[in-house]
mmCIF file as gemmi writes it, N, C-alpha and C atoms, coordinates in Angstrom:
data_model
loop_
_atom_site.group_PDB
_atom_site.id
_atom_site.type_symbol
_atom_site.label_atom_id
_atom_site.label_alt_id
_atom_site.label_comp_id
_atom_site.label_asym_id
_atom_site.label_entity_id
_atom_site.label_seq_id
_atom_site.pdbx_PDB_ins_code
_atom_site.Cartn_x
_atom_site.Cartn_y
_atom_site.Cartn_z
_atom_site.occupancy
_atom_site.B_iso_or_equiv
_atom_site.pdbx_formal_charge
_atom_site.auth_seq_id
_atom_site.auth_asym_id
_atom_site.pdbx_PDB_model_num
ATOM 1 N N . MET Axp A 1 ? 13.826 -6.62 5.533 1 0 ? 1 A 1
ATOM 2 C CA . MET Axp A 1 ? 11.857 -7.429 5.031 1 0 ? 1 A 1
ATOM 3 C C . MET Axp A 1 ? 12.36 -8.703 5.465 1 0 ? 1 A 1
ATOM 4 N N . VAL Axp A 2 ? 10.743 -9.211 5.75 1 0 ? 2 A 1
ATOM 5 C CA . VAL Axp A 2 ? 10.912 -10.584 5.967 1 0 ? 2 A 1
ATOM 6 C C . VAL Axp A 2 ? 11.414 -11.424 4.972 1 0 ? 2 A 1
ATOM 7 N N . ALA Axp A 3 ? 9.586 -11.177 4.378 1 0 ? 3 A 1
ATOM 8 C CA . ALA Axp A 3 ? 9.62 -12.219 2.98 1 0 ? 3 A 1
ATOM 9 C C . ALA Axp A 3 ? 11.262 -12.459 2.421 1 0 ? 3 A 1
ATOM 10 N N . SER Axp A 4 ? 12.223 -12.122 2.572 1 0 ? 4 A 1
ATOM 11 C CA . SER Axp A 4 ? 13.673 -11.697 1.727 1 0 ? 4 A 1
ATOM 12 C C . SER Axp A 4 ? 14.039 -12.935 1.645 1 0 ? 4 A 1
ATOM 13 N N . ALA Axp A 5 ? 13.918 -13.633 2.43 1 0 ? 5 A 1
ATOM 14 C CA . ALA Axp A 5 ? 14.36 -15.438 3.29 1 0 ? 5 A 1
ATOM 15 C C . ALA Axp A 5 ? 13.551 -16.191 2.359 1 0 ? 5 A 1
ATOM 16 N N . GLN Axp A 6 ? 12.767 -15.921 2.763 1 0 ? 6 A 1
ATOM 17 C CA . GLN Axp A 6 ? 11.099 -17.461 1.819 1 0 ? 6 A 1
ATOM 18 C C . GLN Axp A 6 ? 10.909 -16.986 1.087 1 0 ? 6 A 1
ATOM 19 N N . CYS Axp A 7 ? 10.817 -15.94 0.023 1 0 ? 7 A 1
ATOM 20 C CA . CYS Axp A 7 ? 9.836 -15.641 -0.793 1 0 ? 7 A 1
ATOM 21 C C . CYS Axp A 7 ? 11.072 -15.782 -1.864 1 0 ? 7 A 1
ATOM 22 N N . ALA Axp A 8 ? 10.407 -16.435 -3.22 1 0 ? 8 A 1
ATOM 23 C CA . ALA Axp A 8 ? 11.233 -16.339 -4.83 1 0 ? 8 A 1
ATOM 24 C C . ALA Axp A 8 ? 11.199 -14.789 -5.093 1 0 ? 8 A 1
ATOM 25 N N . GLY Axp A 9 ? 12.707 -14.371 -5.961 1 0 ? 9 A 1
ATOM 26 C CA . GLY Axp A 9 ? 12.556 -12.94 -6.375 1 0 ? 9 A 1
ATOM 27 C C . GLY Axp A 9 ? 13.692 -12.032 -5.804 1 0 ? 9 A 1
ATOM 28 N N . ASP Axp A 10 ? 13.935 -11.738 -6.587 1 0 ? 10 A 1
ATOM 29 C CA . ASP Axp A 10 ? 14.875 -10.082 -5.631 1 0 ? 10 A 1
ATOM 30 C C . ASP Axp A 10 ? 14.379 -9.121 -5.081 1 0 ? 10 A 1
ATOM 31 N N . MET Axp A 11 ? 14.829 -9.154 -3.305 1 0 ? 11 A 1
ATOM 32 C CA . MET Axp A 11 ? 13.683 -8.451 -2.622 1 0 ? 11 A 1
ATOM 33 C C . MET Axp A 11 ? 14.751 -6.695 -2.707 1 0 ? 11 A 1
ATOM 34 N N . GLN Axp A 12 ? 15.634 -7.45 -2.614 1 0 ? 12 A 1
ATOM 35 C CA . GLN Axp A 12 ? 16.791 -6.245 -2.566 1 0 ? 12 A 1
ATOM 36 C C . GLN Axp A 12 ? 16.086 -5.32 -3.968 1 0 ? 12 A 1
ATOM 37 N N . GLY Axp A 13 ? 16.597 -6.299 -4.956 1 0 ? 13 A 1
ATOM 38 C CA . GLY Axp A 13 ? 15.88 -5.646 -5.702 1 0 ? 13 A 1
ATOM 39 C C . GLY Axp A 13 ? 14.538 -4.074 -6.417 1 0 ? 13 A 1
ATOM 40 N N . LEU Axp A 14 ? 13.71 -4.996 -5.064 1 0 ? 14 A 1
ATOM 41 C CA . LEU Axp A 14 ? 12.403 -4.756 -5.2 1 0 ? 14 A 1
ATOM 42 C C . LEU Axp A 14 ? 12.187 -3.669 -4.402 1 0 ? 14 A 1
ATOM 43 N N . MET Axp A 15 ? 12.742 -3.807 -3.531 1 0 ? 15 A 1
ATOM 44 C CA . MET Axp A 15 ? 13.366 -2.319 -2.419 1 0 ? 15 A 1
ATOM 45 C C . MET Axp A 15 ? 12.862 -1.268 -3.38 1 0 ? 15 A 1
ATOM 46 N N . GLU Axp A 16 ? 14.274 -1.389 -4.261 1 0 ? 16 A 1
ATOM 47 C CA . GLU Axp A 16 ? 15.469 -0.11 -4.412 1 0 ? 16 A 1
ATOM 48 C C . GLU Axp A 16 ? 15.229 0.66 -5.667 1 0 ? 16 A 1
ATOM 49 N N . GLU Axp A 17 ? 13.685 -0.756 -6.587 1 0 ? 17 A 1
ATOM 50 C CA . GLU Axp A 17 ? 13.592 0.197 -8.039 1 0 ? 17 A 1
ATOM 51 C C . GLU Axp A 17 ? 11.971 0.34 -8.124 1 0 ? 17 A 1
ATOM 52 N N . CYS Axp A 18 ? 10.897 -0.003 -7.042 1 0 ? 18 A 1
ATOM 53 C CA . CYS Axp A 18 ? 9.776 0.419 -6.87 1 0 ? 18 A 1
ATOM 54 C C . CYS Axp A 18 ? 9.139 0.96 -5.548 1 0 ? 18 A 1
ATOM 55 N N . ALA Axp A 19 ? 10.246 1.267 -3.958 1 0 ? 19 A 1
ATOM 56 C CA . ALA Axp A 19 ? 9.552 1.592 -3.377 1 0 ? 19 A 1
ATOM 57 C C . ALA Axp A 19 ? 8.887 3.284 -3.578 1 0 ? 19 A 1
ATOM 58 N N . LYS Axp A 20 ? 9.479 3.873 -4.96 1 0 ? 20 A 1
ATOM 59 C CA . LYS Axp A 20 ? 9.018 5.218 -4.564 1 0 ? 20 A 1
ATOM 60 C C . LYS Axp A 20 ? 7.683 5.475 -5.395 1 0 ? 20 A 1
ATOM 61 N N . TYR Axp A 21 ? 7.415 4.087 -5.81 1 0 ? 21 A 1
ATOM 62 C CA . TYR Axp A 21 ? 5.878 4.088 -6.353 1 0 ? 21 A 1
ATOM 63 C C . TYR Axp A 21 ? 5.073 3.434 -5.512 1 0 ? 21 A 1
ATOM 64 N N . VAL Axp A 22 ? 5.478 2.696 -4.499 1 0 ? 22 A 1
ATOM 65 C CA . VAL Axp A 22 ? 4.936 2.162 -3.183 1 0 ? 22 A 1
ATOM 66 C C . VAL Axp A 22 ? 4.828 3.348 -2.591 1 0 ? 22 A 1
ATOM 67 N N . GLN Axp A 23 ? 4.439 4.513 -1.895 1 0 ? 23 A 1
ATOM 68 C CA . GLN Axp A 23 ? 5.085 5.337 -1.004 1 0 ? 23 A 1
ATOM 69 C C . GLN Axp A 23 ? 2.856 5.742 -0.489 1 0 ? 23 A 1
ATOM 70 N N . LYS Axp A 24 ? 3.344 6.017 1.169 1 0 ? 24 A 1
ATOM 71 C CA . LYS Axp A 24 ? 2.149 5.926 1.535 1 0 ? 24 A 1
ATOM 72 C C . LYS Axp A 24 ? 1.459 7.877 0.509 1 0 ? 24 A 1
ATOM 73 N N . SER Axp A 25 ? 2.481 8.591 0.51 1 0 ? 25 A 1
ATOM 74 C CA . SER Axp A 25 ? 2.234 9.936 0.152 1 0 ? 25 A 1
ATOM 75 C C . SER Axp A 25 ? 2.592 9.734 -0.997 1 0 ? 25 A 1
ATOM 76 N N . GLY Axp A 26 ? 1.319 10.915 -1.892 1 0 ? 26 A 1
ATOM 77 C CA . GLY Axp A 26 ? 1.434 10.996 -3.256 1 0 ? 26 A 1
ATOM 78 C C . GLY Axp A 26 ? 1.257 10.682 -4.035 1 0 ? 26 A 1
ATOM 79 N N . PRO Axp A 27 ? 1.423 10.389 -5.023 1 0 ? 27 A 1
ATOM 80 C CA . PRO Axp A 27 ? -0.186 9.867 -6.16 1 0 ? 27 A 1
ATOM 81 C C . PRO Axp A 27 ? -0.342 8.62 -6.617 1 0 ? 27 A 1
ATOM 82 N N . MET Axp A 28 ? -0.525 7.62 -7.566 1 0 ? 28 A 1
ATOM 83 C CA . MET Axp A 28 ? -0.332 6.906 -8.179 1 0 ? 28 A 1
ATOM 84 C C . MET Axp A 28 ? 0.213 7.096 -9.175 1 0 ? 28 A 1
ATOM 85 N N . ILE Axp A 29 ? 1.291 6.762 -9.836 1 0 ? 29 A 1
ATOM 86 C CA . ILE Axp A 29 ? 2.101 6.278 -11.046 1 0 ? 29 A 1
ATOM 87 C C . ILE Axp A 29 ? 2.6 5.561 -11.23 1 0 ? 29 A 1
ATOM 88 N N . GLN Axp A 30 ? 2.334 5.297 -12.451 1 0 ? 30 A 1
ATOM 89 C CA . GLN Axp A 30 ? 3.298 4.018 -13.873 1 0 ? 30 A 1
ATOM 90 C C . GLN Axp A 30 ? 4.743 3.605 -13.429 1 0 ? 30 A 1
ATOM 91 N N . PRO Axp A 31 ? 4.536 2.346 -12.401 1 0 ? 31 A 1
ATOM 92 C CA . PRO Axp A 31 ? 5.761 1.831 -12.605 1 0 ? 31 A 1
ATOM 93 C C . PRO Axp A 31 ? 6.98 1.984 -14.094 1 0 ? 31 A 1
ATOM 94 N N . SER Axp A 32 ? 8.24 2.024 -13.335 1 0 ? 32 A 1
ATOM 95 C CA . SER Axp A 32 ? 9.416 2.263 -14.008 1 0 ? 32 A 1
ATOM 96 C C . SER Axp A 32 ? 9.335 0.777 -15.025 1 0 ? 32 A 1
ATOM 97 N N . ALA Axp A 33 ? 9.899 0.593 -15.707 1 0 ? 33 A 1
ATOM 98 C CA . ALA Axp A 33 ? 10.959 -0.952 -16.373 1 0 ? 33 A 1
ATOM 99 C C . ALA Axp A 33 ? 11.295 -1.413 -15.451 1 0 ? 33 A 1
ATOM 100 N N . GLY Axp A 34 ? 12.081 -0.577 -14.973 1 0 ? 34 A 1
ATOM 101 C CA . GLY Axp A 34 ? 13.333 -1.45 -13.381 1 0 ? 34 A 1
ATOM 102 C C . GLY Axp A 34 ? 12.143 -2.015 -12.933 1 0 ? 34 A 1
ATOM 103 N N . CYS Axp A 35 ? 11.176 -1.258 -12.496 1 0 ? 35 A 1
ATOM 104 C CA . CYS Axp A 35 ? 10.429 -1.995 -11.363 1 0 ? 35 A 1
ATOM 105 C C . CYS Axp A 35 ? 9.642 -3.116 -11.847 1 0 ? 35 A 1
ATOM 106 N N . CYS Axp A 36 ? 9.308 -3.22 -13.02 1 0 ? 36 A 1
ATOM 107 C CA . CYS Axp A 36 ? 8.479 -3.806 -13.258 1 0 ? 36 A 1
ATOM 108 C C . CYS Axp A 36 ? 9.202 -5.092 -13.489 1 0 ? 36 A 1
ATOM 109 N N . ASN Axp A 37 ? 10.426 -5.219 -14.489 1 0 ? 37 A 1
ATOM 110 C CA . ASN Axp A 37 ? 11.277 -6.142 -14.492 1 0 ? 37 A 1
ATOM 111 C C . ASN Axp A 37 ? 11.595 -6.887 -12.63 1 0 ? 37 A 1
ATOM 112 N N . VAL Axp A 38 ? 12.015 -6.255 -12.131 1 0 ? 38 A 1
ATOM 113 C CA . VAL Axp A 38 ? 11.914 -7.147 -10.626 1 0 ? 38 A 1
ATOM 114 C C . VAL Axp A 38 ? 10.526 -7.502 -10.213 1 0 ? 38 A 1
ATOM 115 N N . VAL Axp A 39 ? 9.421 -6.75 -10.402 1 0 ? 39 A 1
ATOM 116 C CA . VAL Axp A 39 ? 7.695 -7.217 -10.018 1 0 ? 39 A 1
ATOM 117 C C . VAL Axp A 39 ? 7.441 -8.683 -10.835 1 0 ? 39 A 1
ATOM 118 N N . LYS Axp A 40 ? 7.585 -8.666 -12.158 1 0 ? 40 A 1
ATOM 119 C CA . LYS Axp A 40 ? 7.697 -9.86 -12.4 1 0 ? 40 A 1
ATOM 120 C C . LYS Axp A 40 ? 8.544 -11.126 -11.757 1 0 ? 40 A 1
ATOM 121 N N . SER Axp A 41 ? 10.044 -11.265 -11.297 1 0 ? 41 A 1
ATOM 122 C CA . SER Axp A 41 ? 10.908 -12.013 -11.021 1 0 ? 41 A 1
ATOM 123 C C . SER Axp A 41 ? 10.088 -12.524 -9.428 1 0 ? 41 A 1
ATOM 124 N N . VAL Axp A 42 ? 9.547 -11.478 -8.695 1 0 ? 42 A 1
ATOM 125 C CA . VAL Axp A 42 ? 8.676 -11.905 -7.395 1 0 ? 42 A 1
ATOM 126 C C . VAL Axp A 42 ? 8.165 -12.86 -7.031 1 0 ? 42 A 1
ATOM 127 N N . ASP Axp A 43 ? 7.793 -13.172 -6.306 1 0 ? 43 A 1
ATOM 128 C CA . ASP Axp A 43 ? 6.691 -14.646 -6.001 1 0 ? 43 A 1
ATOM 129 C C . ASP Axp A 43 ? 5.449 -13.259 -4.954 1 0 ? 43 A 1
ATOM 130 N N . LEU Axp A 44 ? 4.805 -12.155 -5.611 1 0 ? 44 A 1
ATOM 131 C CA . LEU Axp A 44 ? 4.06 -11.863 -4.864 1 0 ? 44 A 1
ATOM 132 C C . LEU Axp A 44 ? 3.348 -12.198 -4.251 1 0 ? 44 A 1
ATOM 133 N N . PRO Axp A 45 ? 2.396 -13.707 -4.454 1 0 ? 45 A 1
ATOM 134 C CA . PRO Axp A 45 ? 1.562 -13.317 -3.835 1 0 ? 45 A 1
ATOM 135 C C . PRO Axp A 45 ? 1.84 -13.555 -1.786 1 0 ? 45 A 1
ATOM 136 N N . CYS Axp A 46 ? 3.563 -14.971 -1.815 1 0 ? 46 A 1
ATOM 137 C CA . CYS Axp A 46 ? 4.026 -14.769 -1.323 1 0 ? 46 A 1
ATOM 138 C C . CYS Axp A 46 ? 3.906 -13.918 -0.426 1 0 ? 46 A 1
ATOM 139 N N . VAL Axp A 47 ? 4.345 -12.763 -0.757 1 0 ? 47 A 1
ATOM 140 C CA . VAL Axp A 47 ? 5.422 -11.029 -0.344 1 0 ? 47 A 1
ATOM 141 C C . VAL Axp A 47 ? 4.082 -10.719 0.819 1 0 ? 47 A 1
ATOM 142 N N . CYS Axp A 48 ? 3.208 -11.002 0.334 1 0 ? 48 A 1
ATOM 143 C CA . CYS Axp A 48 ? 1.928 -10.267 0.517 1 0 ? 48 A 1
ATOM 144 C C . CYS Axp A 48 ? 1.327 -11.311 2.329 1 0 ? 48 A 1
ATOM 145 N N . THR Axp A 49 ? 1.994 -12.488 2.079 1 0 ? 49 A 1
ATOM 146 C CA . THR Axp A 49 ? 1.873 -13.281 3.434 1 0 ? 49 A 1
ATOM 147 C C . THR Axp A 49 ? 2.848 -13.17 4.212 1 0 ? 49 A 1
ATOM 148 N N . HIS Axp A 50 ? 3.938 -12.216 3.83 1 0 ? 50 A 1
ATOM 149 C CA . HIS Axp A 50 ? 4.794 -11.393 5.206 1 0 ? 50 A 1
ATOM 150 C C . HIS Axp A 50 ? 4.029 -9.746 5.974 1 0 ? 50 A 1
ATOM 151 N N . ILE Axp A 51 ? 3.857 -9.198 4.905 1 0 ? 51 A 1
ATOM 152 C CA . ILE Axp A 51 ? 3.159 -8.309 5.12 1 0 ? 51 A 1
ATOM 153 C C . ILE Axp A 51 ? 3.354 -7.325 6.313 1 0 ? 51 A 1
ATOM 154 N N . THR Axp A 52 ? 4.249 -7.304 7.05 1 0 ? 52 A 1
ATOM 155 C CA . THR Axp A 52 ? 3.592 -6.551 8.336 1 0 ? 52 A 1
ATOM 156 C C . THR Axp A 52 ? 2.983 -5.301 8.69 1 0 ? 52 A 1
ATOM 157 N N . THR Axp A 53 ? 2.334 -4.652 10.015 1 0 ? 53 A 1
ATOM 158 C CA . THR Axp A 53 ? 1.91 -3.747 10.398 1 0 ? 53 A 1
ATOM 159 C C . THR Axp A 53 ? 3.074 -2.515 10.169 1 0 ? 53 A 1
ATOM 160 N N . GLN Axp A 54 ? 4.42 -2.844 10.745 1 0 ? 54 A 1
ATOM 161 C CA . GLN Axp A 54 ? 5.519 -2.198 10.23 1 0 ? 54 A 1
ATOM 162 C C . GLN Axp A 54 ? 5.552 -1.795 8.969 1 0 ? 54 A 1
ATOM 163 N N . VAL Axp A 55 ? 5.578 -2.972 8.166 1 0 ? 55 A 1
ATOM 164 C CA . VAL Axp A 55 ? 5.558 -2.625 6.694 1 0 ? 55 A 1
ATOM 165 C C . VAL Axp A 55 ? 4.505 -1.188 5.858 1 0 ? 55 A 1
ATOM 166 N N . GLU Axp A 56 ? 3.137 -1.715 6.279 1 0 ? 56 A 1
ATOM 167 C CA . GLU Axp A 56 ? 1.668 -1.036 6.464 1 0 ? 56 A 1
ATOM 168 C C . GLU Axp A 56 ? 1.956 0.246 6.673 1 0 ? 56 A 1
ATOM 169 N N . GLY Axp A 57 ? 2.876 0.837 7.459 1 0 ? 57 A 1
ATOM 170 C CA . GLY Axp A 57 ? 3.37 2.212 7.696 1 0 ? 57 A 1
ATOM 171 C C . GLY Axp A 57 ? 3.678 3.046 6.862 1 0 ? 57 A 1
ATOM 172 N N . VAL Axp A 58 ? 4.483 2.541 6.248 1 0 ? 58 A 1
ATOM 173 C CA . VAL Axp A 58 ? 5.485 2.913 5.142 1 0 ? 58 A 1
ATOM 174 C C . VAL Axp A 58 ? 4.937 2.803 3.533 1 0 ? 58 A 1
ATOM 175 N N . ILE Axp A 59 ? 3.896 1.478 3.144 1 0 ? 59 A 1
ATOM 176 C CA . ILE Axp A 59 ? 3.871 1.001 1.968 1 0 ? 59 A 1
ATOM 177 C C . ILE Axp A 59 ? 2.31 1.432 1.8 1 0 ? 59 A 1
ATOM 178 N N . SER Axp A 60 ? 2.02 1.947 1.116 1 0 ? 60 A 1
ATOM 179 C CA . SER Axp A 60 ? 0.265 1.798 0.369 1 0 ? 60 A 1
ATOM 180 C C . SER Axp A 60 ? 0.554 0.674 -0.225 1 0 ? 60 A 1
ATOM 181 N N . MET Axp A 61 ? -0.357 -0.69 0.135 1 0 ? 61 A 1
ATOM 182 C CA . MET Axp A 61 ? -1.045 -1.952 0.023 1 0 ? 61 A 1
ATOM 183 C C . MET Axp A 61 ? -1.883 -1.411 -1.507 1 0 ? 61 A 1
ATOM 184 N N . GLU Axp A 62 ? -2.1 -0.041 -1.445 1 0 ? 62 A 1
ATOM 185 C CA . GLU Axp A 62 ? -3.541 -0.456 -2.555 1 0 ? 62 A 1
ATOM 186 C C . GLU Axp A 62 ? -2.216 0.026 -3.758 1 0 ? 62 A 1
ATOM 187 N N . LYS Axp A 63 ? -1.558 0.474 -3.604 1 0 ? 63 A 1
ATOM 188 C CA . LYS Axp A 63 ? -0.527 1.124 -4.52 1 0 ? 63 A 1
ATOM 189 C C . LYS Axp A 63 ? 0.389 0.045 -4.98 1 0 ? 63 A 1
ATOM 190 N N . ALA Axp A 64 ? 0.585 -1.018 -4.304 1 0 ? 64 A 1
ATOM 191 C CA . ALA Axp A 64 ? 1.239 -2.279 -4.594 1 0 ? 64 A 1
ATOM 192 C C . ALA Axp A 64 ? 0.282 -3.372 -5.437 1 0 ? 64 A 1
ATOM 193 N N . ALA Axp A 65 ? -0.454 -3.104 -4.997 1 0 ? 65 A 1
ATOM 194 C CA . ALA Axp A 65 ? -1.275 -3.91 -6.361 1 0 ? 65 A 1
ATOM 195 C C . ALA Axp A 65 ? -1.571 -2.967 -7.438 1 0 ? 65 A 1
ATOM 196 N N . PHE Axp A 66 ? -1.436 -1.898 -7.209 1 0 ? 66 A 1
ATOM 197 C CA . PHE Axp A 66 ? -1.263 -1.151 -9.005 1 0 ? 66 A 1
ATOM 198 C C . PHE Axp A 66 ? -0.858 -1.051 -9.659 1 0 ? 66 A 1
ATOM 199 N N . ILE Axp A 67 ? 0.615 -1.246 -8.549 1 0 ? 67 A 1
ATOM 200 C CA . ILE Axp A 67 ? 1.727 -1.567 -9.212 1 0 ? 67 A 1
ATOM 201 C C . ILE Axp A 67 ? 2.112 -3.337 -10.184 1 0 ? 67 A 1
ATOM 202 N N . ALA Axp A 68 ? 1.739 -4.09 -9.347 1 0 ? 68 A 1
ATOM 203 C CA . ALA Axp A 68 ? 1.703 -5.151 -9.736 1 0 ? 68 A 1
ATOM 204 C C . ALA Axp A 68 ? 0.607 -5.483 -11.472 1 0 ? 68 A 1
ATOM 205 N N . GLN Axp A 69 ? -0.323 -4.894 -10.7 1 0 ? 69 A 1
ATOM 206 C CA . GLN Axp A 69 ? -1.106 -4.812 -12.329 1 0 ? 69 A 1
ATOM 207 C C . GLN Axp A 69 ? -0.222 -3.957 -13.319 1 0 ? 69 A 1
ATOM 208 N N . ALA Axp A 70 ? 0.237 -3.265 -13.788 1 0 ? 70 A 1
ATOM 209 C CA . ALA Axp A 70 ? 1.058 -2.495 -13.899 1 0 ? 70 A 1
ATOM 210 C C . ALA Axp A 70 ? 1.819 -2.943 -15.091 1 0 ? 70 A 1
ATOM 211 N N . CYS Axp A 71 ? 2.483 -3.815 -14.392 1 0 ? 71 A 1
ATOM 212 C CA . CYS Axp A 71 ? 3.305 -4.83 -14.884 1 0 ? 71 A 1
ATOM 213 C C . CYS Axp A 71 ? 2.947 -5.778 -14.653 1 0 ? 71 A 1
ATOM 214 N N . GLY Axp A 72 ? 1.78 -5.939 -15.654 1 0 ? 72 A 1
ATOM 215 C CA . GLY Axp A 72 ? 1.14 -7.478 -15.562 1 0 ? 72 A 1
ATOM 216 C C . GLY Axp A 72 ? 1.489 -8.072 -15.268 1 0 ? 72 A 1
ATOM 217 N N . LYS Axp A 73 ? 1.784 -8.047 -14.023 1 0 ? 73 A 1
ATOM 218 C CA . LYS Axp A 73 ? 1.094 -8.867 -12.821 1 0 ? 73 A 1
ATOM 219 C C . LYS Axp A 73 ? 0.171 -9.102 -11.67 1 0 ? 73 A 1
ATOM 220 N N . PRO Axp A 74 ? -1.128 -9.396 -12.095 1 0 ? 74 A 1
ATOM 221 C CA . PRO Axp A 74 ? -2.064 -9.061 -10.981 1 0 ? 74 A 1
ATOM 222 C C . PRO Axp A 74 ? -2.037 -9.662 -10.16 1 0 ? 74 A 1
ATOM 223 N N . LEU Axp A 75 ? -2.406 -8.83 -9.214 1 0 ? 75 A 1
ATOM 224 C CA . LEU Axp A 75 ? -2.715 -10.139 -7.704 1 0 ? 75 A 1
ATOM 225 C C . LEU Axp A 75 ? -4.268 -10.413 -8.418 1 0 ? 75 A 1
ATOM 226 N N . LEU Axp A 76 ? -4.461 -11.413 -7.529 1 0 ? 76 A 1
ATOM 227 C CA . LEU Axp A 76 ? -6.017 -12.322 -7.851 1 0 ? 76 A 1
ATOM 228 C C . LEU Axp A 76 ? -6.636 -11.442 -6.834 1 0 ? 76 A 1
ATOM 229 N N . ARG Axp A 77 ? -8.231 -10.794 -7.218 1 0 ? 77 A 1
ATOM 230 C CA . ARG Axp A 77 ? -8.843 -10.735 -6.477 1 0 ? 77 A 1
ATOM 231 C C . ARG Axp A 77 ? -8.755 -11.584 -5.188 1 0 ? 77 A 1
ATOM 232 N N . GLY Axp A 78 ? -9.011 -10.877 -3.902 1 0 ? 78 A 1
ATOM 233 C CA . GLY Axp A 78 ? -9.767 -11.137 -2.264 1 0 ? 78 A 1
ATOM 234 C C . GLY Axp A 78 ? -8.073 -11.623 -2.275 1 0 ? 78 A 1
ATOM 235 N N . THR Axp A 79 ? -7.108 -11.424 -2.748 1 0 ? 79 A 1
ATOM 236 C CA . THR Axp A 79 ? -5.715 -11.881 -2.422 1 0 ? 79 A 1
ATOM 237 C C . THR Axp A 79 ? -5.937 -10.673 -1.082 1 0 ? 79 A 1
ATOM 238 N N . HIS Axp A 80 ? -4.938 -11.435 0.218 1 0 ? 80 A 1
ATOM 239 C CA . HIS Axp A 80 ? -5.24 -10.674 0.961 1 0 ? 80 A 1
ATOM 240 C C . HIS Axp A 80 ? -3.456 -10.623 1.351 1 0 ? 80 A 1
ATOM 241 N N . CYS Axp A 81 ? -3.191 -8.472 1.416 1 0 ? 81 A 1
ATOM 242 C CA . CYS Axp A 81 ? -1.63 -8.459 1.1 1 0 ? 81 A 1
ATOM 243 C C . CYS Axp A 81 ? -1.399 -7.358 2.22 1 0 ? 81 A 1
ATOM 244 N N . GLY Axp A 82 ? -0.871 -8.173 3.647 1 0 ? 82 A 1
ATOM 245 C CA . GLY Axp A 82 ? -1.435 -7.461 4.939 1 0 ? 82 A 1
ATOM 246 C C . GLY Axp A 82 ? -2.543 -7.611 4.961 1 0 ? 82 A 1
ATOM 247 N N . SER Axp A 83 ? -3.3 -6.696 5.8 1 0 ? 83 A 1
ATOM 248 C CA . SER Axp A 83 ? -3.98 -6.244 6.263 1 0 ? 83 A 1
ATOM 249 C C . SER Axp A 83 ? -5.014 -5.751 5.212 1 0 ? 83 A 1
ATOM 250 N N . TYR Axp A 84 ? -4.569 -5.534 3.606 1 0 ? 84 A 1
ATOM 251 C CA . TYR Axp A 84 ? -5.374 -5.708 2.457 1 0 ? 84 A 1
ATOM 252 C C . TYR Axp A 84 ? -5.727 -6.18 1.302 1 0 ? 84 A 1
ATOM 253 N N . VAL Axp A 85 ? -7.521 -6.607 1.179 1 0 ? 85 A 1
ATOM 254 C CA . VAL Axp A 85 ? -7.329 -7.508 0.244 1 0 ? 85 A 1
ATOM 255 C C . VAL Axp A 85 ? -7.83 -6.763 -0.752 1 0 ? 85 A 1
ATOM 256 N N . VAL Axp A 86 ? -7.482 -7.44 -2.053 1 0 ? 86 A 1
ATOM 257 C CA . VAL Axp A 86 ? -7.54 -6.636 -3.759 1 0 ? 86 A 1
ATOM 258 C C . VAL Axp A 86 ? -9.065 -7.13 -3.915 1 0 ? 86 A 1
ATOM 259 N N . PRO Axp A 87 ? -9.423 -6.019 -4.036 1 0 ? 87 A 1
ATOM 260 C CA . PRO Axp A 87 ? -10.879 -5.665 -4.836 1 0 ? 87 A 1
ATOM 261 C C . PRO Axp A 87 ? -11.465 -6.146 -5.688 1 0 ? 87 A 1
ATOM 262 N N . ALA Axp A 88 ? -12.731 -6.822 -6.525 1 0 ? 88 A 1
ATOM 263 C CA . ALA Axp A 88 ? -13.191 -7.658 -7.445 1 0 ? 88 A 1
ATOM 264 C C . ALA Axp A 88 ? -12.949 -6.359 -8.114 1 0 ? 88 A 1
ATOM 265 N N . GLY Axp A 89 ? -12.275 -7.03 -9.233 1 0 ? 89 A 1
ATOM 266 C CA . GLY Axp A 89 ? -12.788 -5.87 -10.504 1 0 ? 89 A 1
ATOM 267 C C . GLY Axp A 89 ? -11.35 -4.475 -10.721 1 0 ? 89 A 1
ATOM 268 N N . LYS Axp A 90 ? -11.033 -4.516 -9.489 1 0 ? 90 A 1
ATOM 269 C CA . LYS Axp A 90 ? -10.145 -3.229 -9.714 1 0 ? 90 A 1
ATOM 270 C C . LYS Axp A 90 ? -8.683 -3.514 -10.107 1 0 ? 90 A 1
ATOM 271 N N . TYR Axp A 91 ? -7.885 -4.604 -9.612 1 0 ? 91 A 1
ATOM 272 C CA . TYR Axp A 91 ? -6.725 -4.341 -10.156 1 0 ? 91 A 1
ATOM 273 C C . TYR Axp A 91 ? -6.854 -6.063 -10.644 1 0 ? 91 A 1
């Protein structure tokens, strides 16, 4: 992941702990405590600026925004995360 060298936080941990919650297939599910602990340590707006179309091919940006909100670190409405824009009042 390109963002790992440029954004604060544990990118490896983010991928390890949260991958199953942001996969394109499957339902939206509440993240684990381990996933949330990592989410809270990562500069999410920075990560969002480095999302590529390849990443979007594997990860649901809508689920990623849901996970951020569920972990108590919501993305601001209007935030661009790859090609996804966080809608007003949704997360």
